[in-house]
Each structure stands twice: as C-alpha cells, then as structure tokens.
ZANU-71559 format. One record per atom (N, C-alpha, C): residue in three letters; x, y, z. Coordinates in steps of 0.2 Angstrom, whole numbers, plus 5000, padded with zeros to 4 digits. Example, Ala and Ser with C-alpha at 12.3 -4.5 7.8 and 13.67 -1.06 7.14 Angstrom:
<rs>
ALA506649725039
ALA506249785039
ALA506649845039
SER506449895035
SER506849955036
SER506450005039
</rs>
This chain:
<rs>
UNK500048345047
UNK500148385041
UNK499848455043
UNK500248505041
UNK500048575042
UNK499448595038
UNK499048635041
UNK498448665038
UNK498648725034
UNK498248745029
UNK498348805025
UNK497748845026
UNK497948915027
UNK497448965027
UNK497649025022
UNK497049055020
UNK497149115016
UNK497549175019
UNK497449185026
UNK497749245029
UNK498249215034
UNK498749255036
UNK499249235040
UNK499049215047
UNK499349165049
UNK499149135056
UNK499549165062
UNK499249185066
UNK499549215073
UNK499349165078
UNK499849145082
UNK499749105088
UNK499849145094
UNK499249145098
UNK499249175104
UNK499349125110
UNK499849125114
UNK499949085120
UNK499949125126
UNK499349125129
UNK499249165135
UNK498749125139
UNK498849125146
UNK498449085150
UNK497849125153
UNK497849195153
UNK497349235156
UNK496849245150
UNK496249215151
UNK495749225146
UNK495549295144
UNK495549335148
UNK495349405146
UNK495849435142
UNK496449425143
UNK497049455139
UNK497049415133
UNK496949345133
UNK497049305127
UNK496449325122
UNK495849335125
UNK495249355121
UNK495349425118
UNK495649475121
UNK495849545119
UNK496349535113
UNK496849495114
UNK497349485109
UNK497149455103
UNK496749405104
UNK496449365098
UNK495949415094
UNK495549455098
UNK495049495094
UNK495449555090
UNK495949585093
UNK496349635090
UNK496649605083
UNK496949545084
UNK497249515078
UNK496749495073
UNK496149465075
UNK495649455070
UNK495349515066
UNK495349565070
UNK495049625067
UNK495549655061
UNK496249635062
UNK496749645057
UNK496749595051
UNK496249545051
UNK496249505046
UNK496649435047
UNK496949425052
UNK497349365054
UNK496949315056
UNK497149255054
UNK496849195057
UNK497249175064
UNK496849165069
UNK497149165076
UNK497049095079
UNK497549065081
UNK497549005085
UNK497749025092
UNK497448985097
UNK497549005104
UNK497748945108
UNK498248955113
UNK498448905118
UNK498448935125
UNK498348895130
UNK498348925137
UNK499048905140
UNK499448865137
UNK500148855140
UNK500648835135
UNK501248835137
UNK501748825132
UNK501748765128
UNK501548705132
UNK501548645128
UNK501048645123
UNK500448665124
UNK499948665119
UNK500148715113
UNK500448775115
UNK500648815110
UNK501148785105
UNK501648745108
UNK502148715104
UNK501848665099
UNK501348635102
UNK500948585098
UNK500648615092
UNK500348675093
UNK499948705088
UNK500448735083
UNK501048765085
UNK501548785081
UNK501848735076
UNK501948675079
UNK502148615075
UNK501648595069
UNK501048605071
UNK500448575067
UNK500248625062
UNK500448685062
UNK500148745058
UNK500748785055
UNK500548825050
UNK501048865047
UNK500948935050
UNK501248935056
UNK501148995060
UNK501649055057
UNK501349115057
UNK501749175054
UNK502149205060
UNK501749215066
UNK502049245072
UNK501749215078
UNK502149215083
UNK501849195090
UNK501849255095
UNK501349255098
UNK501249305104
UNK501349265110
UNK501849275114
UNK501949225119
UNK502049265126
UNK501549245131
UNK501649265138
UNK502249225141
UNK502549255145
UNK503149225149
UNK502849185155
UNK502349205158
UNK502149175164
UNK501549135163
UNK501649065162
UNK501149015160
UNK501148965165
UNK500648925165
UNK500648865170
UNK500948805166
UNK501248765170
UNK501548705168
UNK502148715164
UNK502048735158
UNK502648745153
UNK502648815151
UNK503148855155
UNK503148925154
UNK503348955148
UNK503249015147
UNK503549055141
UNK504249045140
UNK504649055145
UNK505349045144
UNK505548985141
UNK505248925143
UNK505448865141
UNK505148855134
UNK504548875132
UNK504248875126
UNK504748915121
UNK504948975123
UNK505349015118
UNK506048975117
UNK506348945122
UNK506948905121
UNK506848845117
UNK506248815118
UNK506148755113
UNK506048775106
UNK505648825105
UNK505448855098
UNK506148865095
UNK506548905098
UNK507148925095
UNK507748875094
UNK507548815097
UNK508048755096
UNK507848705091
UNK507148715089
UNK506848665084
UNK506948695077
UNK507248655072
UNK507348685066
UNK506648705062
UNK506148665064
UNK505448685060
UNK505148745064
UNK505348765069
UNK505048815073
UNK505448885074
UNK506148875073
UNK506648925075
UNK506548985071
UNK506248985065
UNK506249045060
UNK505549085062
UNK505149055066
UNK504449085067
UNK504649145072
UNK504449205070
UNK504649265075
UNK504149265081
UNK504449275087
UNK504049275093
UNK504049345096
UNK503449365097
UNK503349425101
UNK503149415108
UNK503649425113
UNK503449415120
UNK503049465123
UNK502549455127
UNK502149505130
UNK502049475137
UNK502249525142
UNK502249505149
UNK502049565154
UNK501949555160
UNK501849605164
UNK502449645167
UNK503049605166
UNK503649635168
UNK504049685164
UNK504149745166
UNK504449795162
UNK505149795164
UNK505449745167
UNK506149745169
UNK506549735163
UNK507049785162
UNK507549775157
UNK507949715156
UNK508049685162
UNK508449625162
UNK508049565158
UNK507349565160
UNK506949515157
UNK506849525149
UNK506849595147
UNK506749605140
UNK507449585136
UNK507949605139
UNK508649585136
UNK508649505135
UNK508449475141
UNK508549395140
UNK508049375135
UNK507449395134
UNK507049375129
UNK507249385122
UNK507549445121
UNK507849465115
UNK508449415113
UNK508849405118
UNK509449365117
UNK509249295116
UNK508649275118
UNK508449205117
UNK508149195110
UNK507949255107
UNK507749255100
UNK507049285099
UNK506749315104
UNK506149355103
UNK506349415099
UNK505849435094
UNK505949495090
UNK505649555093
UNK505249555098
UNK504949615101
UNK504749595108
UNK504649645112
UNK504449635119
UNK503949685121
UNK503349665123
UNK502749705124
UNK502649705132
UNK502449755135
UNK502349755142
UNK501549765143
UNK501249715147
UNK500549725149
UNK500449785154
UNK499849815153
UNK499349795149
UNK499449825142
UNK499249785137
UNK499349795130
UNK498849845128
UNK499049885123
UNK498549935120
UNK498449895113
UNK497849905110
UNK497649875104
UNK498149905098
UNK498249975099
UNK498750005094
UNK499449975094
UNK499649965100
UNK500349945101
UNK500449865098
UNK499949835100
UNK499849765098
UNK499849755090
UNK499449795087
UNK499349795080
UNK499949815077
UNK500349865079
UNK500949895076
UNK501449835077
UNK501549805082
UNK502049755083
UNK501949695079
UNK501349675078
UNK501249615074
UNK501349635066
UNK501049695064
UNK501149715057
UNK501949725056
UNK502249755060
UNK503049765059
UNK503349695058
UNK503149645062
UNK503549585061
UNK503249545055
UNK502649545053
UNK502349515047
UNK502549555041
UNK502449615041
UNK502449655034
UNK503149675033
UNK503649685038
UNK504249705036
UNK504749645036
UNK504449585037
UNK504949525037
UNK505449525042
UNK505349555048
UNK505849565053
UNK505849495057
UNK506349455056
UNK506449395059
UNK507149385062
UNK507149345067
UNK507849325070
UNK507949255069
</rs>
C-alpha cells in the first residue's frame, strides 16, 4: 500500500553517496519529502510502493542501470506517468536525445548545481510538465 505524505515525494536514484546526499539535501530544503535508492531495482521498488511525484535518475548505476529503470518505469501503467529527470555525467547529445525519446522530461549534466536542480524539479512539479 502506498504511503501518504503532506509534501510531494521526490525519489533520487543515484549510487554515488556524495551526489545522492547533495541532491537529497537540495530537495529537502525546497520542502520535498525525499526517498533514496542506490540502484534501479531498489528505485523501482520505492516508486511502486509510494506516491512519487518525480524521479531523479542517474543513468550509470550498478546492477540494474538507469536506462533499464527508465524503460521499465515507462512500460508499467502504475509508473509511466511519473516524470523522470535524468542526471548523468554524459553531456553527449545522443544520450540526451535517447533519454527524452524514452520518456525523460529533462536531462541534467553533472556536476549538478543546486540552482539548476531546484529549477528542474520545480518546473516539473509546479508546471505539471509530464510525458
């Protein structure tokens, strides 16, 4: 059964602790409730169990990578409407285009800035931008 929270839930799927902690802290300072996962499999489980408003997804993850997690999310009726913001170290346009074609609503390149992260999440959550 899904849990209910007063603030919107952001799910951060990132294996690097330093980046994950930074992302979590930025989102918490904006008033969001944040869930965390270190790989795609754990992230999908959290997305299924909670009313997630947006997912921040790294593409390079151990075991079950971000590409697989994105494809799985967009193929499951219960998860497909959740907007996904991809964030990765790859600035290659082909990677960005692929992520957007697969259903990502935004693509951020690491290293992340707090301002850029805040703006991306706010844009998705407050403007209702969904794919």
